C-alpha positions in Angstrom: -35.7 39.9 24.8 -36.9 37.0 26.9 -37.3 34.8 23.7 -33.7 35.5 22.7 -32.5 34.6 26.2 -34.4 31.4 26.1 -32.9 30.4 22.8 -29.5 31.2 24.0 -29.9 29.1 27.2 -31.3 26.3 25.1 -28.3 26.5 22.8 -25.9 26.4 25.8 -27.7 23.4 27.3 -27.5 21.6 24.0 -23.7 22.2 23.7 -23.2 21.0 27.2 -25.1 17.7 26.5 -23.0 17.2 23.3 -19.8 17.8 25.3 -20.9 15.3 27.9 -21.8 12.7 25.3 -18.3 13.2 23.6 -16.6 12.8 26.9 -18.5 9.6 27.7 -17.8 8.1 24.2 -14.1 9.2 24.6 -13.9 7.4 27.9 -15.4 4.3 26.4 -13.1 4.4 23.4 -10.1 4.6 25.7 -11.5 1.9 27.9 -12.0 -0.5 25.0 -8.6 0.3 23.6 -6.9 -0.4 26.9 -9.1 -3.5 27.3 -8.0 -4.6 23.8 -4.3 -4.1 24.5 -4.6 -6.0 27.8 -6.2 -8.8 25.9 -3.5 -8.7 23.2 -0.7 -8.8 25.8 -2.4 -11.6 27.7 -2.9 -13.6 24.5 0.7 -13.1 23.4 2.0 -14.1 26.8 -0.3 -17.1 26.8 1.0 -18.2 23.4 4.6 -17.3 24.3 4.5 -19.7 27.3 2.4 -22.3 25.7 3.8 -25.4 23.8 2.9 -23.8 20.5 6.2 -21.9 20.1 8.4 -24.5 21.9 10.9 -26.1 19.6 9.9 -29.6 18.6 12.4 -30.2 15.8 16.0 -29.3 15.3 17.5 -30.2 11.9 21.2 -29.9 11.0 22.0 -30.1 7.3 25.2 -30.9 5.3 27.3 -31.8 8.3 29.6 -34.8 8.2 32.7 -33.8 10.3 30.6 -32.8 13.3 27.6 -34.7 14.6 24.2 -33.1 14.7 24.0 -33.7 18.5 27.3 -31.8 19.0 26.3 -28.8 16.9 22.9 -28.6 18.7 24.6 -28.8 22.1 27.1 -26.0 21.3 24.4 -23.9 19.8 22.5 -24.2 23.1 19.5 -25.6 21.3 17.2 -28.2 22.7 13.7 -29.5 22.1 11.3 -27.5 24.4 13.1 -24.2 24.2 11.0 -21.2 23.1 11.7 -20.4 19.5 11.6 -16.6 20.3 14.6 -17.1 22.6 16.8 -18.4 19.8 19.4 -15.7 18.9 20.1 -16.4 15.2 23.1 -14.1 14.7 24.8 -15.0 18.0 24.5 -18.8 17.3 25.9 -18.5 13.8 28.9 -16.5 15.1 29.5 -18.8 18.0 29.4 -22.0 15.9 31.9 -20.6 13.5 34.3 -19.7 16.4 34.0 -23.1 18.0 34.2 -25.4 15.0 37.2 -24.9 12.7 35.8 -27.1 10.0 32.7 -25.0 9.5 33.0 -22.5 6.7 29.6 -21.0 7.0 26.5 -21.4 9.2 22.9 -20.3 8.4 20.2 -20.7 11.1 16.5 -20.6 10.0 13.5 -20.3 12.3 10.5 -22.1 10.8 7.6 -20.9 12.9 6.1 -22.0 15.1 8.4 -24.7 16.4 11.2 -25.8 14.0 14.8 -24.7 13.7 17.1 -25.6 10.8 20.9 -25.1 10.8 22.6 -25.4 7.4 26.3 -25.6 7.4 29.0 -25.7 4.8 32.1 -27.6 6.0 35.7 -26.9 4.9 37.2 -29.6 2.6 40.7 -30.9 2.9 42.8 -29.5 0.1 46.4 -30.5 0.7 48.8 -31.7 3.4 51.8 -29.6 4.4 54.9 -30.4 6.3 55.7 -27.5 8.6 58.1 -27.3 11.6 58.5 -31.1 11.4 54.8 -31.8 11.6 52.0 -32.7 9.1 49.0 -30.4 8.9 45.7 -30.6 6.9 44.8 -27.5 5.0 41.8 -26.3 3.1 41.7 -24.3 -0.1 41.7 -21.0 1.8 44.8 -21.8 3.8 43.0 -22.7 7.0 44.8 -25.2 9.2 42.2 -27.9 9.9 44.1 -30.5 11.8 47.4 -31.8 12.9 48.1 -35.3 11.5 50.2 -38.2 12.7 51.7 -40.9 10.6 48.6 -43.1 11.0 46.0 -40.4 10.0 48.2 -39.2 7.2 47.3 -42.4 5.3 43.7 -41.2 5.1 44.7 -38.3 2.8 46.7 -40.1 0.1 44.6 -38.4 -2.6 45.9 -35.0 -1.5 49.3 -33.6 -2.5 51.9 -33.4 0.3 53.8 -30.1 0.3 57.2 -30.2 1.9 59.2 -27.2 3.1 56.0 -25.3 3.5 56.7 -23.4 6.7 59.6 -23.2 9.1 57.3 -23.3 12.1 54.4 -25.4 13.3 51.2 -23.3 12.8 48.2 -23.4 15.2 45.0 -25.2 14.2 42.6 -22.6 12.9 45.4 -20.4 11.7 45.3 -19.0 8.2 48.5 -19.3 6.3 49.3 -16.4 3.9 52.1 -18.1 1.8 50.7 -18.1 -1.7 53.0 -20.9 -3.0 51.6 -23.4 -0.5 48.1 -23.1 -1.9 49.5 -22.9 -5.5 50.9 -26.5 -5.0 47.3 -27.8 -4.4 45.9 -25.7 -7.3 48.4 -27.0 -9.8 48.1 -30.6 -8.5 44.3 -30.5 -8.8 44.6 -29.3 -12.4 46.9 -32.2 -13.6 45.7 -35.0 -15.7 44.8 -38.1 -13.7 47.6 -40.2 -15.3 50.1 -37.5 -14.4 48.8 -37.3 -10.8 49.4 -41.0 -10.3 53.1 -40.4 -10.9 53.4 -37.5 -8.4 54.5 -38.4 -4.9 54.8 -35.0 -3.3 55.8 -31.4 -3.9 58.5 -29.1 -2.6 58.8 -25.4 -2.3 62.3 -24.3 -3.2 64.3 -22.0 -1.0 64.8 -19.4 -3.6 63.4 -15.9 -4.2 60.7 -17.2 -6.6 59.7 -20.0 -4.2 59.5 -22.4 -7.2 57.2 -25.3 -6.9 58.7 -28.7 -7.7 56.8 -32.0 -8.0 58.6 -35.2 -7.2 57.6 -38.5 -8.8 57.6 -41.9 -7.3 60.6 -42.7 -9.5 62.6 -39.9 -8.1 62.2 -37.4 -11.0 61.5 -33.7 -10.8 59.0 -31.6 -12.6 59.8 -27.9 -11.9 56.5 -26.0 -12.3 57.6 -22.6 -11.1 54.5 -20.7 -9.9 50.8 -21.1 -10.7 51.0 -18.7 -13.7 49.7 -20.2 -17.0 48.7 -23.5 -15.4 46.7 -24.6 -18.5 49.5 -23.9 -20.9 52.1 -25.6 -18.6 49.9 -28.7 -18.3 49.5 -28.9 -22.0 53.2 -28.7 -22.5 53.9 -31.3 -19.8 51.4 -33.7 -21.2 53.0 -33.4 -24.7 56.5 -33.9 -23.2 55.6 -36.9 -21.2 53.9 -38.4 -24.3 57.0 -38.0 -26.4 59.2 -39.4 -23.6 57.0 -42.4 -23.3 56.8 -43.1 -27.1 60.5 -42.6 -27.6 61.5 -44.4 -24.3 63.7 -41.4 -23.3 65.2 -41.4 -19.8 64.9 -38.1 -17.9 65.6 -36.9 -14.4 64.1 -33.4 -14.7 61.5 -31.4 -16.6 61.6 -27.6 -16.2 58.4 -25.8 -17.2 59.2 -22.3 -15.8 59.7 -21.1 -19.4 56.9 -22.8 -21.4 58.3 -21.3 -24.6 61.5 -23.2 -24.0 61.0 -26.1 -21.6 64.1 -28.0 -20.4 64.5 -31.7 -20.2 67.5 -33.4 -18.6 
């Protein structure tokens, strides 16, 4: 009986020692984990505040209308700023709001210390006369700028659209009148020799809002809408060739019905 009791007491003592060892090792494990986390936080904080992650290079790509300095300033970017403090989405959205000529903005963080901003700028597509004023428009109908007589000369290669709107739009406004953009689409599709003869375009005050091109010699080419542009251009080219070869005088070419074009 005494032998059994001794074995039992010995077993209990052994279990207590194992339990104490587990608790000690558990304590050290927790201690080292906490120590590791503290070291990790300290290390990250050290790197965060060191010069390693401070911006040393800001590169603006594809910009011509706005200077790199202006874009960097409005993006609130400067050499020495921590790269982790750069809010990519917010900067992209803010730049698009502030700069009408920017069509898209993409900011890239190149760790540890470089920022690249790639932009796509809007391109002038046509000039419209609206509310007695001239405006520069891109191919999406965005009003880019208001032009005076002097600056108008810088865009001689673009078609001028008269009678576009009855009011003066705001810069940045998007015009929804389809015929206005159609004038530019048609003009861009014309042969170079035909373009040289075109002075401007007019949107007629009729239900169809027919597009009419006026030549420098005061003649009219009634294009109608932008439907069947390729076919209309082919017919126009053929008609102009015949008129030139036969030395025929004309005041108007009507292409609204390409099956039966009218020449007067």
